[in-house]
C-alpha positions in Angstrom: -32.9 17.9 -71.2 -29.4 18.0 -69.8 -27.7 14.7 -69.3 -25.3 14.5 -66.3 -22.0 13.2 -67.7 -20.1 12.9 -64.5 -19.9 9.4 -63.0 -21.2 8.9 -59.4 -18.6 8.5 -56.7 -18.4 5.1 -54.9 -20.3 4.6 -51.7 -18.6 6.3 -48.8 -17.2 4.2 -46.0 -19.0 5.0 -42.7 -16.9 6.7 -40.0 -17.2 3.7 -37.7 -18.1 0.1 -37.9 -20.3 -1.1 -35.1 -20.0 -4.8 -34.5 -23.2 -6.9 -34.1 -24.7 -6.7 -30.7 -24.1 -10.4 -30.0 -20.4 -9.9 -30.7 -20.1 -6.9 -28.4 -21.9 -8.7 -25.6 -19.6 -11.7 -26.0 -16.5 -9.6 -25.8 -17.7 -7.5 -22.9 -18.9 -10.6 -21.0 -15.6 -12.3 -21.6 -13.6 -9.4 -20.3 -15.8 -9.1 -17.2 -15.4 -12.9 -16.5 -11.6 -12.8 -16.9 -11.3 -9.7 -14.7 -13.5 -11.2 -12.0 -11.8 -14.6 -12.1 -8.4 -13.0 -11.6 -9.7 -11.0 -8.7 -11.4 -14.1 -7.1 -8.0 -15.9 -7.3 -6.2 -13.0 -5.8 -8.7 -12.8 -2.9 -8.3 -16.5 -2.3 -4.7 -15.9 -1.3 -3.9 -16.2 2.4 -5.0 -13.1 4.4 -6.0 -11.3 1.1 -9.7 -10.8 1.9 -9.3 -10.5 5.7 -5.9 -9.4 6.6 -3.3 -6.7 6.5 -1.6 -6.0 3.1 1.8 -4.9 4.4 3.1 -3.3 1.1 0.1 -1.0 0.8 -1.7 -1.4 4.1 -1.9 2.3 4.8 -4.4 3.8 2.4 -7.2 1.3 2.9 -7.1 2.2 6.6 -7.4 5.8 5.8 -10.3 5.5 3.4 -12.4 2.9 5.2 -11.4 4.4 8.5 -12.8 7.8 7.4 -16.1 6.0 6.6 -16.1 4.4 10.1 -15.5 7.8 11.7 -18.2 9.3 9.6 -20.9 6.9 10.6 -19.7 7.3 14.2 -20.4 11.1 14.0 -16.8 12.3 13.5 -16.6 14.5 10.4 -13.7 14.8 8.0 -12.0 18.2 7.9 -13.7 19.3 11.1 -12.7 16.4 13.4 -9.8 14.8 11.5 -7.6 15.4 8.5 -8.6 14.0 5.1 -6.6 15.1 2.1 -9.2 13.9 -0.4 -12.8 14.9 -1.1 -15.5 13.1 0.9 -16.9 11.0 -2.0 -15.4 7.7 -1.1 -16.2 7.8 2.7 -19.8 8.7 1.7 -19.9 5.7 -0.7 -18.5 3.4 1.9 -20.6 4.7 4.8 -23.4 2.0 4.3 -20.7 -0.7 4.5 -19.1 1.0 7.5 -22.5 1.1 9.2 -22.5 -2.8 9.1 -19.4 -2.8 11.4 -21.6 -2.7 14.5 -23.2 -6.0 13.4 -20.5 -7.9 11.7 -17.3 -6.2 13.0 -14.9 -3.8 11.4 -12.8 -6.6 9.9 -15.7 -8.2 8.0 -16.9 -4.7 6.9 -13.5 -4.0 5.6 -13.6 -7.3 3.6 -16.9 -6.2 2.1 -15.4 -2.8 1.1 -12.5 -4.7 -0.5 -14.9 -6.8 -2.5 -16.8 -3.6 -3.5 -13.5 -2.1 -4.7 -12.8 -5.2 -6.8 -16.3 -4.9 -8.3 -15.4 -1.3 -9.3 -12.2 -2.6 -11.0 -14.2 -5.2 -12.9 -16.6 -2.3 -13.9 -13.7 -0.3 -15.2 -12.6 -3.2 -17.4 -16.1 -3.7 -18.7 -16.9 0.0 -19.2 -13.6 0.7 -21.0 -14.2 -2.3 -23.3 -17.8 -1.1 -24.0 -16.6 2.5 -24.7 -14.4 1.5 -27.7 -17.1 -0.8 -29.2 -17.5 1.7 -32.1 -14.1 0.7 -33.3 -15.0 -3.0 -33.5 -14.4 -6.2 -31.7 -10.6 -6.1 -32.2 -10.5 -2.7 -30.4 -12.7 -4.0 -27.6 -10.5 -7.1 -27.1 -7.4 -5.0 -27.1 -8.7 -2.6 -24.4 -10.3 -5.4 -22.5 -7.1 -7.5 -22.3 -5.1 -4.5 -21.2 -7.6 -3.5 -18.5 -8.4 -7.0 -17.2 -4.9 -8.5 -17.1 -2.7 -5.6 -16.2 -0.8 -5.7 -12.9 -2.1 -2.2 -12.4 -5.6 -3.6 -11.9 -4.3 -5.7 -9.0 -2.7 -2.7 -7.4 -5.9 -0.7 -7.6 -8.3 -3.5 -6.6 -6.6 -5.8 -4.0 -7.8 -3.5 -1.2 -9.7 -0.2 -0.7 -8.1 2.4 -2.9 -9.5 5.6 -4.6 -8.5 4.8 -8.1 -11.1 2.3 -9.2 -13.9 4.4 -7.8 -13.2 7.7 -9.5 -12.2 6.0 -12.8 -15.4 4.0 -13.0 -17.4 7.3 -12.6 -15.4 8.9 -15.3 -16.1 6.0 -17.7 -19.8 6.0 -16.7 -19.9 9.7 -17.6 -18.2 9.1 -21.0 -20.6 6.2 -21.7 -23.5 8.6 -21.1 -22.1 11.4 -23.3 -21.0 9.4 -26.3 -23.3 7.1 -28.3 -22.6 3.7 -29.8 -20.9 5.3 -32.8 -18.6 7.5 -30.8 -20.6 10.7 -31.5 -21.9 13.1 -28.8 -25.4 12.4 -27.5 -28.1 14.9 -28.3 -30.1 14.0 -25.2 -30.2 16.6 -22.5 -30.8 13.9 -19.9 -27.8 11.9 -20.9 -25.6 15.0 -21.1 -26.7 16.0 -17.6 -26.2 12.4 -16.3 -22.8 12.3 -17.8 -21.9 15.6 -16.2 -23.2 14.2 -12.8 -20.9 11.2 -13.1 -17.8 13.2 -14.0 -18.6 15.6 -11.2 -19.0 12.9 -8.6 -15.7 11.4 -9.8 -14.1 14.7 -8.9 -15.8 14.4 -5.5 -14.0 11.1 -5.0 -10.5 12.2 -6.2 -9.5 15.6 -7.6 -7.5 14.0 -10.4 -10.8 13.5 -12.2 -10.4 17.1 -13.4 -8.0 15.8 -16.0 -10.6 13.8 -18.0 -13.1 16.5 -17.2 -10.9 19.0 -19.0 -10.7 16.6 -21.9 -14.4 16.2 -22.2 -15.1 19.9 -21.9 -12.6 20.6 -24.7 -14.4 18.1 -26.9 -17.8 19.6 -26.1 -16.5 23.2 -26.8 -15.0 22.2 -30.1 -17.9 20.1 -31.4 -20.8 22.3 -30.1 -19.6 25.9 -29.8 -18.3 25.8 -33.4 -21.9 25.0 -34.4 -23.1 27.8 -32.2 -24.9 25.4 -29.7 -24.3 26.4 -26.1 -27.1 24.3 -24.6 -25.3 21.0 -24.4 -22.3 22.6 -22.8 -24.5 24.3 -20.2 -26.2 20.9 -19.4 -22.8 19.2 -19.1 -21.3 21.9 -16.9 -24.5 22.0 -14.7 -24.3 18.2 -14.2 -20.6 18.4 -13.3 -21.3 21.2 -10.8 -24.2 19.3 -9.2 -22.2 16.0 -9.1 -19.3 17.6 -7.3 -21.2 20.1 -5.1 -23.9 17.9 -3.6 -21.5 15.5 -1.7 -19.0 18.2 -1.0 -21.1 21.2 0.1 -22.1 20.1 3.6 -18.5 19.5 4.6 -17.3 22.7 3.0 -20.0 24.7 4.8 -19.0 23.3 8.2 -15.3 24.1 7.9 -14.5 26.0 4.7 -11.0 27.0 5.8 -9.9 23.5 6.8 -11.5 22.0 3.7 -9.7 24.3 1.3 -6.4 23.9 3.2 -6.5 20.1 3.2 -7.7 19.5 -0.3 -5.9 22.3 -2.2 -3.2 24.1 -0.3 -1.6 20.9 1.1 -1.8 19.0 -2.2 -0.3 21.9 -4.2 2.5 22.7 -1.8 3.5 19.3 -0.5 7.2 18.4 -0.9 9.1 15.2 -0.7 11.8 13.9 1.6 13.0 11.5 -1.1 10.3 8.9 -0.4 8.5 7.9 -3.7 10.4 10.5 -5.7 10.1 8.5 -8.9 11.6 9.6 -12.2 9.4 10.2 -15.2 10.6 7.1 -17.1 9.9 5.0 -14.0 6.4 6.5 -13.9 5.9 5.5 -17.5 6.7 1.9 -16.5 3.8 1.9 -14.1 1.4 3.8 -16.4 1.9 1.0 -19.0 1.8 -1.8 -16.4 5.3 -3.0 -17.4 6.7 -2.1 -14.0 4.7 -5.1 -12.6 6.0 -7.7 -15.0 8.2 -10.1 -13.1 11.7 -10.5 -14.5 11.5 -7.6 -17.0 14.8 -5.7 -17.0 14.9 -2.0 -17.9 11.1 -1.7 -17.6 11.4 2.1 -17.6 13.2 2.1 -20.9 10.9 -0.4 -22.5 7.8 1.5 -21.3 9.2 4.7 -22.7 9.7 3.0 -26.1 6.1 1.6 -25.9 4.7 5.0 -25.3 6.7 6.5 -28.1 5.5 3.7 -30.5 1.9 4.4 -29.4 2.4 8.1 -30.0 3.6 7.4 -33.5 0.7 5.1 -34.2 -1.7 7.7 -32.9 -0.2 10.3 -35.2 -0.7 8.0 -38.2 -4.1 6.8 -37.1 -5.5 10.3 -36.3 -3.7 12.4 -38.8 -3.9 10.3 -41.9 -7.0 8.1 -41.5 -10.5 9.5 -42.0 -13.6 9.1 -40.0 -12.5 10.6 -36.7 -15.4 11.1 -34.2 -15.8 12.9 -30.9 -15.0 9.9 -28.7 -11.7 9.4 -30.6 -10.7 12.9 -29.5 -11.9 12.5 -25.9 -9.9 9.3 -25.5 -6.8 10.9 -27.0 -7.1 14.1 -24.9 -7.8 12.2 -21.7 -4.8 9.9 -22.2 -2.5 12.9 -22.8 -3.9 14.9 -19.9 -3.7 12.0 -17.4 -0.1 10.9 -18.5 1.1 14.5 -18.4 -0.8 15.3 -15.1 0.8 12.3 -13.3 4.2 13.5 -14.3 3.7 16.6 -12.2 3.4 15.4 -8.5 6.7 15.1 -6.6 5.6 11.8 -5.2 4.4 8.8 -7.3 3.3 5.4 -6.0 2.7 2.3 -8.1 -1.1 2.5 -7.9 -1.1 6.0 -9.4 -0.3 4.4 -12.8 -3.8 2.8 -12.9 -5.5 6.1 -13.7 -3.6 7.1 -16.9 -3.3 3.3 -17.7 -7.0 3.0 -18.2 -7.1 5.8 -20.8 -3.9 4.5 -22.5 -5.6 1.1 -22.8 -8.6 2.6 -24.5 -6.3 4.7 -26.8 -4.5 1.5 -27.7 -7.8 -0.2 -28.5 -8.9 2.7 -30.7 -5.6 2.7 -32.6 -5.5 -1.1 -33.1 -9.1 -1.1 -34.1 -8.6 1.6 -36.7 -5.5 -0.1 -38.2 -7.3 -3.5 -38.2 -10.2 -2.0 -40.2 -7.9 -0.1 -42.6 -6.0 -3.2 -43.3 -9.0 -5.4 -43.9 -10.7 -2.9 -46.2 -7.6 -1.9 -48.2 -5.9 -5.2 -48.7 -8.3 -8.0 -47.9 -11.5 -6.9 -49.6 -13.1 -10.2 -50.0 -15.5 -11.4 -47.4 -13.6 -14.6 -46.8 -10.2 -12.8 -46.3 -11.8 -10.3 -44.0 -13.2 -13.0 -41.8 -9.9 -14.9 -41.8 -8.0 -11.8 -40.7 -10.5 -11.0 -38.0 -10.4 -14.5 -36.6 -6.6 -14.5 -36.7 -6.5 -11.1 -34.8 -8.9 -12.5 -32.2 -6.8 -15.7 -31.7 -3.7 -13.6 -31.3 -5.4 -11.4 -28.7 -6.5 -14.5 -26.8 -2.9 -15.7 -26.7 -1.8 -12.3 -25.5 -4.6 -12.3 -22.9 -3.4 -15.7 -21.6 0.2 -14.5 -21.3 -0.9 -11.2 -19.7 -3.1 -13.0 -17.2 -0.1 -15.3 -16.2 2.0 -12.1 -15.8 -0.5 -10.6 -13.5 -0.8 -13.8 -11.5 2.9 -13.9 -11.0 3.0 -10.3 -9.9 0.1 -10.9 -7.5 1.7 -14.1 -6.1 4.9 -12.1 -5.2 2.9 -9.3 -3.8 0.5 -11.3 -1.6 3.4 -13.2 0.0 3.6 -10.2 2.3 0.0 -10.3 3.5 -0.5 -11.0 7.2 -3.3 -11.1 9.7 -2.6 -9.9 13.2 -6.1 -8.7 13.9 -7.1 -11.5 16.2 -3.9 -11.2 18.3 -4.3 -7.4 18.6 -7.9 -7.8 19.7 -6.7 -10.1 22.6 -4.4 -7.4 23.8 -6.5 -4.2 23.3 -9.4 -3.7 25.7 -12.6 -2.8 23.8 -13.4 0.9 24.2 -9.8 1.9 24.8 -8.1 4.9 23.2 -5.5 3.8 20.7 -3.2 6.2 19.0 -1.6 4.8 15.9 0.4 5.4 12.7 -1.6 3.1 10.6 -5.3 2.4 10.9 -5.6 -0.8 8.9 -4.4 -3.2 11.7 -6.8 -1.7 14.2 -9.7 -2.2 11.7 -8.6 -5.8 11.3 -8.7 -6.1 15.1 -12.1 -4.4 15.3 -10.6 -1.7 17.6 -10.6 1.5 15.5 -13.9 3.0 16.8 -13.1 4.2 20.3 -14.5 6.5 22.9 -15.1 10.2 22.1 -12.2 11.5 24.2 -9.8 9.7 21.8 -8.4 11.7 18.8 -10.4 10.8 15.6 -7.3 10.7 13.4 -7.2 8.2 10.5 -4.4 9.6 8.4 -1.3 10.5 10.4 0.7 11.1 7.2 -2.0 13.5 6.0 -2.0 15.1 9.5 1.8 15.6 9.1 1.3 17.2 5.6 -1.4 19.5 6.9 0.9 20.8 9.6 4.1 20.9 7.5 3.5 20.1 3.7 7.1 21.1 2.8 8.7 18.4 4.9 6.8 15.1 4.7 8.1 12.0 6.5 10.6 10.6 6.7 12.0 13.8 8.1 14.3 14.2 11.1 13.4 17.7 12.1 13.2 20.4 13.3 9.5 19.6 13.5 6.6 21.9 13.2 5.4 22.8 16.7 1.8 22.3 15.8 2.5 18.7 14.7 4.5 18.0 17.9 1.7 19.3 20.1 -0.8 17.1 18.3 1.2 14.0 19.0 2.1 14.9 22.5 -1.6 15.5 23.3 -2.5 12.2 21.7 0.1 10.0 23.4 -0.9 11.5 26.8 -4.6 10.6 26.2 -4.0 7.2 24.8 -4.3 3.8 26.6 -2.3 2.1 23.8 0.1 3.2 21.1 0.2 1.2 17.9 3.2 1.7 15.5 4.4 -0.2 12.4 7.9 0.3 13.7 9.4 1.3 17.1 11.0 4.3 15.4 8.1 5.1 13.1 8.9 7.8 10.6 5.3 9.1 11.0 6.0 10.3 14.6 7.9 13.5 15.2 10.5 12.1 17.6 11.6 15.0 19.6 13.8 14.1 22.7 10.8 14.9 24.9 8.5 12.7 22.8 11.0 9.9 22.8 11.6 10.1 26.5 7.8 10.2 27.3 6.9 7.2 25.2 9.7 5.0 26.5 9.2 5.9 30.1 5.4 5.7 30.1 4.6 2.9 27.6 5.5 -0.8 27.6 5.7 -3.0 24.5 3.2 -5.8 24.9 3.0 -7.3 21.5 5.1 -7.4 18.3 4.8 -9.0 14.9 6.1 -8.0 11.4 5.0 -4.4 11.0 3.2 -4.5 14.3 4.3 -3.0 17.6 1.7 -2.5 20.3 2.5 -0.5 23.4 0.3 -0.2 26.5 0.5 2.7 29.0 2.6 1.3 31.9 0.3 2.7 34.6 -2.5 0.7 33.2 -0.5 -2.4 32.5 -1.8 -5.5 34.3 0.2 -8.6 33.2 -2.7 -10.8 34.4 -4.9 -9.1 31.7 -2.6 -10.1 28.9 -2.5 -13.4 27.1 -0.5 -16.1 28.9 2.1 -16.3 26.2 2.7 -12.5 25.8 6.2 -12.6 27.2 7.1 -15.7 25.3 6.0 -14.0 22.0 8.2 -11.0 22.8 11.1 -13.3 23.5 10.5 -15.1 20.2 10.4 -11.8 18.3 13.6 -10.8 20.0 15.2 -14.0 18.8 14.1 -13.3 15.3 15.4 -9.7 15.4 18.7 -10.9 16.9 19.2 -13.6 14.3 18.6 -10.9 11.6 21.3 -8.7 13.2 18.8 -6.1 14.5 20.0 -5.9 18.1 18.2 -2.6 18.7 14.8 -4.2 18.1 15.8 -7.3 19.9 16.7 -5.3 23.0 13.3 -3.6 22.9 11.6 -7.0 22.7 13.6 -8.5 25.6 13.1 -5.4 27.7 9.4 -5.5 27.2 9.2 -9.2 28.0 11.2 -8.7 31.2 8.8 -5.9 32.2 5.7 -7.9 31.6 7.1 -11.1 33.2 9.9 -10.2 35.6 10.5 -13.9 36.3 11.1 -14.7 32.7 14.8 -15.7 32.9 15.4 -16.0 29.2 14.4 -12.3 28.6 16.8 -11.1 31.2 19.6 -13.4 29.9 19.2 -12.4 26.2 19.0 -8.7 27.2 22.3 -9.2 29.1 24.0 -10.8 26.1 23.1 -7.8 23.9 24.2 -5.3 26.5 27.4 -7.1 27.0 28.0 -7.2 23.2 27.6 -3.4 22.9 29.9 -2.7 25.9 27.4 -1.8 28.6 29.0 -4.1 31.2 27.3 -2.8 34.3 23.8 -3.1 32.8 24.6 -6.6 31.4 25.8 -7.7 34.9 22.5 -6.6 36.4 20.5 -8.6 33.8 22.6 -11.7 34.4 22.0 -11.4 38.2 18.3 -11.0 37.5 18.5 -14.2 35.5 20.2 -16.1 38.3 17.6 -14.7 40.8 15.0 -16.6 38.8 17.1 -19.6 38.0 20.3 -20.0 40.0 21.4 -22.9 37.8 21.3 -20.9 34.5 24.7 -22.0 33.3 25.1 -19.6 30.4 24.5 -16.6 32.7 27.0 -17.9 35.2 29.6 -18.3 32.4 28.9 -14.9 30.9 29.3 -13.3 34.3 32.7 -14.9 34.6 33.7 -13.5 31.2 32.4 -10.1 32.1 34.2 -9.8 35.5 37.4 -11.6 34.6 39.5 -8.4 34.2 37.9 -6.1 36.8 36.9 -8.6 39.6 38.8 -11.9 39.0 37.8 -13.4 42.4 34.2 -12.9 41.6 34.7 -14.3 38.1 36.3 -17.4 39.6 33.3 -18.0 41.8 30.9 -17.8 38.8 33.0 -20.2 36.7 33.0 -22.7 39.6 29.2 -22.4 39.9 28.9 -22.9 36.2 31.0 -26.0 36.2 28.8 -27.5 38.9 25.9 -27.1 36.5 27.9 -27.8 33.2 30.9 -29.9 34.1 31.8 -30.4 30.4 32.0 -26.7 29.6 35.5 -26.7 28.1 35.6 -22.9 27.8 34.7 -22.5 31.5 37.5 -24.9 32.5 40.0 -23.0 30.3 39.1 -19.5 31.6 38.9 -20.7 35.2 42.3 -22.4 34.9 43.9 -19.3 33.5 42.5 -17.2 36.3 43.7 -19.6 39.0 47.2 -19.8 37.5 47.3 -16.0 37.4 46.6 -15.7 41.1 49.2 -18.4 42.1 47.0 -21.5 42.4 49.0 -23.3 39.7 48.2 -26.9 40.6 44.4 -26.4 40.6 44.6 -24.2 37.6 46.6 -26.7 35.5 44.1 -29.4 36.4 41.3 -27.2 34.9 43.5 -26.5 31.8 44.1 -30.1 31.2 40.4 -30.9 31.4 39.7 -28.0 28.9 42.2 -29.5 26.4 40.8 -33.0 26.9 37.3 -31.7 26.1 38.5 -29.5 23.3 42.0 -30.1 22.0 42.0 -26.9 20.0 42.4 -25.0 23.3 46.0 -26.1 23.5 46.9 -23.5 20.9 45.2 -20.7 23.0 47.4 -21.2 26.1 49.7 -18.3 26.9 53.4 -18.9 26.5 55.1 -20.2 29.6 52.3 -22.2 31.0 53.2 -25.8 31.5 50.6 -28.5 31.9 
């Protein structure tokens, strides 16, 4: 009998180490609690849950507005422009249906909470996905996802990112088992495909992780000659994308393809949000949201380079790679590279690649942690000590990261406002409102209007659909189709709502500008809020009592800030609403006098005096205005002013000089002496040769 003389090899280390279930549950639960607690604090900020988020108040109005239009029978692509697939409006439709009972503002708040739930789900699912690399990997990913400023950007109001990412992660969770290997179940494969497909029906960017998962399936299954799992996966993806999309495509295939593909592929930039690659890296890593961090783009580039080096070492040199390792790596590369392509980049875009970077970081840290513990700390006691040290370090990092996110959110939420109640008091229910931002109208419960009103929710998208090569801000020449759309809309509207009197979302042709300013009257203004009512329908008695006073107050604020153009608009509107508001006429006259429009200024001062004949400042300013052209008239205004304000030293001085100039020296010197007695500095302003 032959005796085997070769020694047996040592026991092979398994490819992955799955932590005990209680440990996984503790980490996942902790991450979920931290993510939820941060979002609860952020929603507790003033006007965060119910209000207008001025720094990103555009997108939420588009997405929830599309859902409101949908439940009202107005379909995207057919009745209004929507540059994204219909997945999110469909998801939000049940919430939008509540608007008839609770109001649009409360329904929007519910949608914001749902978005926050999705963001918590992303943090939990991302943590759960890397469980096959141990608790250190889970903690690393969980901290990155729960505490990153990117999560606040994606979850503080209704945005697409959290929704399509959560479906991508659900798909990955179905496709990969607890050890990071591909599932052998047809049901799970099909379900994973459905989730990925629906993610693509929410936002087309989901094709990037879809490409990554297809590559993994092709490599791991086709090399073994098994096509069945790939067919089930592709079938699920097709069903997940086609079912929500097909009805809208069937109704208007041309518009659908144009809005979703042609516009997105051909859109240009007018310099707005044209962010450099390195600056994009700062938002993909979340470092762009760290208050006080200088050179965030350089630091972020260094962080990505270090992560890439760690990936090379971890993937190329370490053994035990599994399918999920490759999917996370491929998805991270695809999303980072894909988000470097668009010409425009906004802060919230970084959340999408940031999720996969966080999971990749968790995988790398988990692999290194395990390699170190096995190679150098083989005893049970040392392994436990190192693991506990790593956990403690991650808890400290989590605390610091949470404080960073809170600081970012505190700075951001300082810009939140709530003008919904005020707008509702000005806009008659059922009126047609044309706008350049839907959010404020949703907060006022005034978005859903009569059927004769345009169904637009996305004026930026409407502009791109007409002229993708020249998005706003653009000064022309404008696409005729776009101009016709706006001209038709403003002629139909009862109200015009703009975030600025010179909104860059409106094609301001001379004809458009002339029509708006001759047919509409500004009735309400607040930061980022300008509401105009068609003048033919304006009834001052139907406005709040303090409407004119609010406009005068806004004019004062603009004037103090040096914005005389906006101030002039506010004062003109106040005077039109309340012709007997003396202050509006007077302040308007001051601005007109300051810019050299003397005739118009004189008219406003006279209107002021018609309301209040003893308005001393108007009398004085008329004297100044007419001193060189009509000195006799100026003298009469100065004399009237001094009967109202006998201690007005400047009026005494100017009147005295005019009287001396026309030969009334005695009376003139008396006024000059009074002026110097009231203000001795005026002695130095007397012309040479005048004796007191």
